[in-house]
N, CA and C atoms as an extended XYZ file, in Angstrom:
390
Properties=species:S:1:pos:R:3:atomname:S:1:resname:S:1:resid:I:1 pbc="F F F"
N      -132.909       38.646      103.951 N   MET     1
C      -131.529       38.548      103.493 CA  MET     1
C      -131.571       36.831      102.973 C   MET     1
N      -131.487       35.874      101.682 N   ASP     2
C      -131.710       35.094      101.381 CA  ASP     2
C      -130.328       34.145      101.322 C   ASP     2
N      -130.020       33.583      102.654 N   VAL     3
C      -128.573       32.867      102.950 CA  VAL     3
C      -129.044       31.350      103.150 C   VAL     3
N      -128.209       30.353      102.591 N   ARG     4
C      -128.735       29.352      102.853 CA  ARG     4
C      -127.949       28.526      103.121 C   ARG     4
N      -127.833       27.606      104.495 N   ASP     5
C      -127.031       27.164      105.271 CA  ASP     5
C      -126.232       26.305      104.326 C   ASP     5
N      -125.047       25.621      104.716 N   GLY     6
C      -124.688       24.262      104.053 CA  GLY     6
C      -123.720       24.620      102.741 C   GLY     6
N      -123.907       25.694      102.451 N   LEU     7
C      -123.272       26.482      101.020 CA  LEU     7
C      -121.929       27.677      101.439 C   LEU     7
N      -121.093       27.591      100.774 N   ALA     8
C      -119.894       28.271      101.133 CA  ALA     8
C      -119.987       29.540       99.910 C   ALA     8
N      -119.622       30.536      100.740 N   TYR     9
C      -119.603       31.814       99.370 CA  TYR     9
C      -118.616       32.973       99.025 C   TYR     9
N      -118.400       33.305       98.381 N   SER    10
C      -117.367       34.252       97.804 CA  SER    10
C      -117.359       35.496       98.391 C   SER    10
N      -116.463       36.586       97.994 N   ARG    11
C      -116.766       38.193       98.361 CA  ARG    11
C      -117.583       38.284       97.137 C   ARG    11
N      -117.328       38.003       95.765 N   ASP    12
C      -118.079       38.417       94.723 CA  ASP    12
C      -119.911       37.685       94.713 C   ASP    12
N      -120.408       37.445       95.830 N   HIS    13
C      -121.507       36.651       95.659 CA  HIS    13
C      -121.587       35.795       94.674 C   HIS    13
N      -120.527       34.661       94.587 N   GLY    14
C      -120.949       33.252       94.586 CA  GLY    14
C      -121.244       32.427       95.795 C   GLY    14
N      -121.948       31.375       95.225 N   TRP    15
C      -121.963       30.262       96.331 CA  TRP    15
C      -121.136       28.706       95.998 C   TRP    15
N      -121.128       27.976       96.577 N   VAL    16
C      -120.548       26.674       96.328 CA  VAL    16
C      -120.970       25.837       96.734 C   VAL    16
N      -121.310       24.375       96.614 N   GLN    17
C      -121.855       23.333       97.050 CA  GLN    17
C      -120.875       22.372       96.703 C   GLN    17
N      -120.074       22.028       97.747 N   MET    18
C      -119.060       20.408       97.008 CA  MET    18
C      -119.741       19.334       97.415 C   MET    18
N      -119.553       18.584       95.990 N   ARG    19
C      -120.146       17.252       95.876 CA  ARG    19
C      -119.014       16.417       95.671 C   ARG    19
N      -118.798       15.959       96.637 N   GLY    20
C      -117.030       15.524       96.441 CA  GLY    20
C      -116.103       16.456       95.606 C   GLY    20
N      -115.540       16.099       95.079 N   THR    21
C      -114.215       17.013       94.198 CA  THR    21
C      -114.771       18.157       93.457 C   THR    21
N      -116.154       17.922       93.226 N   VAL    22
C      -116.671       18.609       92.140 CA  VAL    22
C      -117.255       19.899       93.178 C   VAL    22
N      -117.349       21.343       92.596 N   ALA    23
C      -117.959       22.374       93.093 CA  ALA    23
C      -118.970       22.992       92.527 C   ALA    23
N      -120.411       22.612       92.676 N   ARG    24
C      -121.618       23.567       91.756 CA  ARG    24
C      -121.614       24.928       92.725 C   ARG    24
N      -121.754       25.617       91.771 N   THR    25
C      -121.655       27.192       91.558 CA  THR    25
C      -122.763       27.785       91.087 C   THR    25
N      -122.903       28.940       91.732 N   GLY    26
C      -124.124       30.058       91.311 CA  GLY    26
C      -123.775       31.383       91.899 C   GLY    26
N      -124.888       32.196       91.369 N   LEU    27
C      -124.914       33.677       92.226 CA  LEU    27
C      -125.556       33.492       93.223 C   LEU    27
N      -125.480       34.473       94.316 N   THR    28
C      -126.126       34.239       95.420 CA  THR    28
C      -127.311       34.974       94.949 C   THR    28
N      -128.527       34.897       96.211 N   HIS    29
C      -129.743       35.698       95.665 CA  HIS    29
C      -129.157       37.251       95.815 C   HIS    29
N      -128.100       37.485       96.447 N   GLN    30
C      -127.792       39.321       96.907 CA  GLN    30
C      -127.612       39.666       95.764 C   GLN    30
N      -126.541       38.636       94.910 N   ALA    31
C      -125.881       38.789       93.624 CA  ALA    31
C      -126.920       39.184       92.285 C   ALA    31
N      -127.868       38.068       92.463 N   GLN    32
C      -129.008       38.515       91.311 CA  GLN    32
C      -129.932       39.630       91.407 C   GLN    32
N      -130.053       39.549       92.741 N   ASP    33
C      -131.468       40.573       93.168 CA  ASP    33
C      -130.649       42.262       92.658 C   ASP    33
N      -128.959       42.481       93.028 N   ALA    34
C      -128.382       43.807       92.699 CA  ALA    34
C      -128.418       43.359       90.880 C   ALA    34
N      -128.124       42.513       89.975 N   LEU    35
C      -128.496       42.716       88.887 CA  LEU    35
C      -129.817       43.081       88.170 C   LEU    35
N      -130.583       42.537       88.885 N   GLY    36
C      -132.058       42.684       88.519 CA  GLY    36
C      -132.189       41.295       86.990 C   GLY    36
N      -133.506       41.828       86.680 N   GLU    37
C      -133.838       40.536       85.611 CA  GLU    37
C      -132.585       40.170       84.335 C   GLU    37
N      -132.807       38.906       84.498 N   VAL    38
C      -131.060       38.681       84.042 CA  VAL    38
C      -131.543       38.210       82.683 C   VAL    38
N      -131.046       38.299       81.485 N   THR    39
C      -131.609       38.301       80.211 CA  THR    39
C      -130.782       36.987       79.104 C   THR    39
N      -129.483       36.814       79.627 N   PHE    40
C      -128.719       36.165       78.872 CA  PHE    40
C      -127.373       35.597       79.873 C   PHE    40
N      -126.988       34.630       79.617 N   VAL    41
C      -125.921       33.887       80.234 CA  VAL    41
C      -125.235       33.400       79.297 C   VAL    41
N      -123.589       33.442       79.492 N   VAL    42
C      -122.569       32.819       78.748 CA  VAL    42
C      -121.557       32.083       79.941 C   VAL    42
N      -121.526       30.741       79.572 N   LEU    43
C      -121.117       30.201       80.251 CA  LEU    43
C      -119.562       29.469       79.489 C   LEU    43
N      -118.453       29.112       79.999 N   PRO    44
C      -117.644       28.283       79.375 CA  PRO    44
C      -117.930       26.723       78.901 C   PRO    44
N      -117.241       26.445       78.142 N   THR    45
C      -117.553       25.086       77.775 CA  THR    45
C      -116.756       24.344       78.832 C   THR    45
N      -117.539       23.047       78.686 N   VAL    46
C      -117.218       22.032       79.246 CA  VAL    46
C      -115.518       20.991       78.831 C   VAL    46
N      -114.885       21.093       80.103 N   GLY    47
C      -113.125       20.842       79.711 CA  GLY    47
C      -112.231       22.142       80.058 C   GLY    47
N      -112.956       23.323       80.028 N   ARG    48
C      -111.823       24.477       80.282 CA  ARG    48
C      -111.318       24.245       81.922 C   ARG    48
N      -110.150       24.809       81.490 N   ARG    49
C      -109.577       25.169       82.937 CA  ARG    49
C      -109.423       26.215       83.287 C   ARG    49
N      -109.978       26.686       84.677 N   LEU    50
C      -110.179       27.797       85.270 CA  LEU    50
C      -109.301       28.112       86.623 C   LEU    50
N      -108.591       29.536       86.929 N   ALA    51
C      -107.671       29.484       87.917 CA  ALA    51
C      -109.137       30.344       88.402 C   ALA    51
N      -108.331       30.565       89.838 N   LEU    52
C      -109.390       31.476       90.699 CA  LEU    52
C      -109.505       32.476       90.763 C   LEU    52
N      -110.813       33.089       90.579 N   VAL    53
C      -111.153       34.381       90.072 CA  VAL    53
C      -111.201       34.554       88.411 C   VAL    53
N      -110.661       33.845       88.006 N   GLU    54
C      -110.781       33.896       86.536 CA  GLU    54
C      -112.016       34.309       85.913 C   GLU    54
N      -112.482       35.285       85.224 N   THR    55
C      -113.695       35.090       84.400 CA  THR    55
C      -114.320       33.970       84.201 C   THR    55
N      -115.558       33.255       84.345 N   CYS    56
C      -115.927       32.007       84.421 CA  CYS    56
C      -117.415       31.947       83.735 C   CYS    56
N      -118.071       33.191       83.662 N   ALA    57
C      -119.410       33.446       82.942 CA  ALA    57
C      -119.620       34.498       82.944 C   ALA    57
N      -120.497       35.058       81.904 N   GLU    58
C      -121.087       36.773       81.558 CA  GLU    58
C      -122.515       36.485       82.303 C   GLU    58
N      -122.823       37.298       82.845 N   VAL    59
C      -124.798       37.523       82.526 CA  VAL    59
C      -124.811       39.008       82.440 C   VAL    59
N      -126.027       38.695       81.626 N   GLU    60
C      -126.429       40.011       81.451 CA  GLU    60
C      -127.636       40.278       81.507 C   GLU    60
N      -128.192       41.795       82.306 N   SER    61
C      -128.927       41.944       82.819 CA  SER    61
C      -129.639       43.395       82.139 C   SER    61
N      -130.753       43.518       82.758 N   ALA    62
C      -131.842       45.054       82.362 CA  ALA    62
C      -130.795       46.012       83.079 C   ALA    62
N      -129.469       45.775       83.946 N   LYS    63
C      -129.242       46.976       84.390 CA  LYS    63
C      -127.884       47.250       83.948 C   LYS    63
N      -127.163       45.486       83.604 N   SER    64
C      -125.744       45.268       83.376 CA  SER    64
C      -125.324       44.116       82.491 C   SER    64
N      -123.800       44.280       82.296 N   ILE    65
C      -123.453       43.152       81.588 CA  ILE    65
C      -122.153       42.517       82.974 C   ILE    65
N      -122.199       41.526       83.169 N   SER    66
C      -121.147       41.138       84.415 CA  SER    66
C      -120.252       39.968       84.329 C   SER    66
N      -119.094       40.522       84.011 N   GLU    67
C      -118.222       38.969       84.163 CA  GLU    67
C      -118.095       38.294       85.735 C   GLU    67
N      -118.199       37.014       85.699 N   LEU    68
C      -118.619       35.988       86.959 CA  LEU    68
C      -117.088       35.818       86.949 C   LEU    68
N      -116.365       35.851       88.770 N   PRO    69
C      -115.313       35.157       88.695 CA  PRO    69
C      -115.381       34.420       89.026 C   PRO    69
N      -114.422       32.991       89.200 N   ALA    70
C      -114.472       31.255       89.196 CA  ALA    70
C      -114.144       31.527       91.056 C   ALA    70
N      -115.686       31.292       91.613 N   PRO    71
C      -115.232       31.057       93.094 CA  PRO    71
C      -113.754       30.138       93.479 C   PRO    71
N      -113.828       29.044       92.385 N   VAL    72
C      -112.724       27.773       92.936 CA  VAL    72
C      -112.393       27.990       91.346 C   VAL    72
N      -110.754       26.978       91.645 N   ALA    73
C      -109.985       27.166       90.680 CA  ALA    73
C      -110.571       25.022       90.550 C   ALA    73
N      -110.110       25.296       88.777 N   GLY    74
C      -110.149       23.358       88.482 CA  GLY    74
C      -111.203       23.643       87.024 C   GLY    74
N      -111.313       22.746       86.654 N   THR    75
C      -112.084       22.136       85.197 CA  THR    75
C      -113.716       21.913       85.552 C   THR    75
N      -113.689       22.433       84.422 N   VAL    76
C      -115.534       23.196       83.903 CA  VAL    76
C      -115.967       21.749       83.785 C   VAL    76
N      -116.853       21.042       84.804 N   CYS    77
C      -117.044       19.442       83.949 CA  CYS    77
C      -119.018       19.520       83.880 C   CYS    77
N      -118.996       20.358       83.835 N   ALA    78
C      -120.300       20.920       83.447 CA  ALA    78
C      -121.048       22.093       83.770 C   ALA    78
N      -122.077       22.695       83.143 N   ARG    79
C      -122.364       23.699       82.874 CA  ARG    79
C      -124.195       23.696       82.512 C   ARG    79
N      -124.941       24.652       83.052 N   ASN    80
C      -126.037       24.385       83.044 CA  ASN    80
C      -126.607       25.197       81.827 C   ASN    80
N      -126.976       24.260       80.686 N   ASP    81
C      -127.129       24.862       79.178 CA  ASP    81
C      -128.741       25.379       79.294 C   ASP    81
N      -129.327       24.774       80.493 N   ARG    82
C      -130.891       25.402       80.404 CA  ARG    82
C      -130.724       26.775       80.553 C   ARG    82
N      -130.061       27.691       81.106 N   LEU    83
C      -130.011       29.027       81.441 CA  LEU    83
C      -130.012       29.697       79.495 C   LEU    83
N      -129.423       29.210       78.431 N   GLU    84
C      -129.455       29.595       77.272 CA  GLU    84
C      -130.661       29.519       76.947 C   GLU    84
N      -131.431       28.784       77.578 N   ARG    85
C      -133.191       29.357       77.446 CA  ARG    85
C      -133.993       29.578       78.031 C   ARG    85
N      -133.496       29.874       79.828 N   GLU    86
C      -134.254       30.280       80.566 CA  GLU    86
C      -133.312       31.067       81.662 C   GLU    86
N      -132.785       31.926       81.086 N   PRO    87
C      -131.661       32.785       81.692 CA  PRO    87
C      -132.579       33.172       83.534 C   PRO    87
N      -133.723       33.421       83.391 N   SER    88
C      -134.454       34.211       84.487 CA  SER    88
C      -134.571       33.185       85.507 C   SER    88
N      -133.811       32.076       85.247 N   LEU    89
C      -133.809       30.928       86.701 CA  LEU    89
C      -132.772       31.290       87.308 C   LEU    89
N      -131.983       32.535       87.335 N   VAL    90
C      -130.825       33.079       87.946 CA  VAL    90
C      -131.664       33.405       88.856 C   VAL    90
N      -132.774       34.561       88.394 N   ASN    91
C      -133.728       35.129       89.208 CA  ASN    91
C      -134.738       34.748       90.223 C   ASN    91
N      -135.097       33.332       89.601 N   ARG    92
C      -136.277       32.686       89.958 CA  ARG    92
C      -135.771       31.619       91.226 C   ARG    92
N      -134.603       30.884       90.811 N   ASP    93
C      -134.310       29.950       91.984 CA  ASP    93
C      -132.485       30.141       91.524 C   ASP    93
N      -132.174       31.331       92.376 N   PRO    94
C      -130.615       31.240       92.545 CA  PRO    94
C      -129.422       30.283       92.478 C   PRO    94
N      -130.456       29.239       93.793 N   TYR    95
C      -129.998       28.018       94.584 CA  TYR    95
C      -130.367       26.790       94.273 C   TYR    95
N      -130.961       26.452       93.156 N   GLY    96
C      -131.617       25.786       92.386 CA  GLY    96
C      -131.070       25.310       91.335 C   GLY    96
N      -132.441       25.715       90.086 N   ALA    97
C      -132.088       25.469       88.964 CA  ALA    97
C      -131.569       26.228       88.558 C   ALA    97
N      -130.981       27.783       88.681 N   GLY    98
C      -130.332       28.624       88.055 CA  GLY    98
C      -129.093       28.401       88.909 C   GLY    98
N      -128.474       27.176       89.095 N   TRP    99
C      -127.052       27.343       89.060 CA  TRP    99
C      -126.544       27.238       87.594 C   TRP    99
N      -124.815       27.742       87.370 N   LEU   100
C      -124.447       28.178       86.068 CA  LEU   100
C      -123.240       27.094       86.368 C   LEU   100
N      -122.194       26.447       86.794 N   LEU   101
C      -121.168       25.573       86.596 CA  LEU   101
C      -120.792       24.323       87.897 C   LEU   101
N      -120.807       23.645       87.263 N   GLU   102
C      -120.027       22.180       88.427 CA  GLU   102
C      -118.386       22.435       87.703 C   GLU   102
N      -117.615       22.710       88.708 N   ILE   103
C      -116.125       22.298       88.719 CA  ILE   103
C      -115.354       21.532       89.535 C   ILE   103
N      -114.234       20.892       88.594 N   GLU   104
C      -113.553       19.518       89.320 CA  GLU   104
C      -112.510       20.196       89.810 C   GLU   104
N      -112.424       20.389       91.420 N   THR   105
C      -111.311       21.095       91.804 CA  THR   105
C      -110.399       19.871       92.282 C   THR   105
N      -110.383       18.328       92.079 N   GLY   106
C      -109.669       18.107       92.928 CA  GLY   106
C      -109.433       17.824       94.228 C   GLY   106
N      -110.316       18.509       94.488 N   GLU   107
C      -110.240       18.218       96.566 CA  GLU   107
C      -111.775       18.216       97.171 C   GLU   107
N      -111.459       17.384       97.870 N   ALA   108
C      -112.555       16.974       98.240 CA  ALA   108
C      -112.637       17.855       99.814 C   ALA   108
N      -112.975       18.710      100.103 N   ARG   109
C      -112.984       19.997      100.997 CA  ARG   109
C      -113.613       21.213      100.226 C   ARG   109
N      -113.924       22.316      101.417 N   THR   110
C      -114.294       23.705      100.828 CA  THR   110
C      -113.194       24.592      100.793 C   THR   110
N      -112.868       24.582       99.810 N   PRO   111
C      -111.650       25.719       99.937 CA  PRO   111
C      -111.483       26.894      101.450 C   PRO   111
N      -110.879       26.905      101.749 N   SER   112
C      -110.704       27.822      102.720 CA  SER   112
C      -110.856       29.647      102.901 C   SER   112
N      -110.570       30.036      101.921 N   HIS   113
C      -110.631       31.265      101.657 CA  HIS   113
C      -112.134       31.480      101.252 C   HIS   113
N      -113.141       30.556      101.231 N   LEU   114
C      -114.747       30.848      101.063 CA  LEU   114
C      -115.389       31.130      102.345 C   LEU   114
N      -116.638       32.188      102.006 N   MET   115
C      -116.874       31.842      103.766 CA  MET   115
C      -118.244       30.582      104.066 C   MET   115
N      -118.296       30.499      105.104 N   ASP   116
C      -119.811       29.976      105.562 CA  ASP   116
C      -120.421       30.747      105.673 C   ASP   116
N      -121.791       30.249      105.643 N   ALA   117
C      -123.531       31.349      105.553 CA  ALA   117
C      -123.111       32.505      106.772 C   ALA   117
N      -122.756       31.724      107.867 N   ASP   118
C      -122.854       32.739      109.082 CA  ASP   118
C      -121.705       34.206      108.872 C   ASP   118
N      -120.683       34.042      108.032 N   ALA   119
C      -119.880       34.530      107.588 CA  ALA   119
C      -120.353       35.461      106.763 C   ALA   119
N      -120.631       34.885      105.387 N   TYR   120
C      -121.312       35.441      104.355 CA  TYR   120
C      -122.246       36.413      104.993 C   TYR   120
N      -123.693       35.823      105.970 N   ARG   121
C      -124.587       37.154      106.280 CA  ARG   121
C      -123.888       38.080      106.629 C   ARG   121
N      -122.878       38.056      108.282 N   ALA   122
C      -121.911       39.686      108.297 CA  ALA   122
C      -121.434       40.096      107.293 C   ALA   122
N      -120.325       39.577      106.099 N   PHE   123
C      -120.046       40.213      105.559 CA  PHE   123
C      -120.682       40.851      104.609 C   PHE   123
N      -122.356       40.238      104.451 N   VAL   124
C      -123.467       41.147      103.355 CA  VAL   124
C      -123.850       42.221      104.387 C   VAL   124
N      -124.405       42.006      105.545 N   ALA   125
C      -124.851       43.423      106.500 CA  ALA   125
C      -123.719       44.330      106.622 C   ALA   125
N      -122.465       43.881      106.573 N   ALA   126
C      -121.565       45.121      106.720 CA  ALA   126
C      -121.250       45.831      105.495 C   ALA   126
N      -121.839       45.630      104.295 N   ALA   127
C      -121.762       45.725      103.476 CA  ALA   127
C      -122.655       46.944      102.822 C   ALA   127
N      -123.671       46.923      104.010 N   GLY   128
C      -125.488       47.523      103.815 CA  GLY   128
C      -126.564       46.671      102.676 C   GLY   128
N      -125.916       45.319      102.251 N   VAL   129
C      -126.336       45.060      101.403 CA  VAL   129
C      -127.683       44.206      101.474 C   VAL   129
N      -128.369       44.316      101.578 N   GLU   130
C      -129.859       43.628      101.839 CA  GLU   130
C      -130.643       42.441      101.192 C   GLU   130
């Protein structure tokens, strides 16, 4: 199980890294593994306001099309346009080059509804996901 310390995690298998008031987000290793080979990614435009758990992206894979919920509320301030050309980055490097969005939250702290790495490991283990 590839869970990175220093990140926060949602129950929907998204990760968040706070950088001041900006939350960089992506899919966890477990999520990309469950999806299979990612073939297409649709991201929102910069400037779009997102509510918590509102659909913020779509990921198409060999197995399915998944709507991804926003792990934090705020305004999209950056998107990983590289994924339009290389959607497989989500599989190859989910915590690095495969990031999805940066969202300006207006808060310089990790939202309390997100789990730390230890809590996420326990959550994934309880769900029986490897």
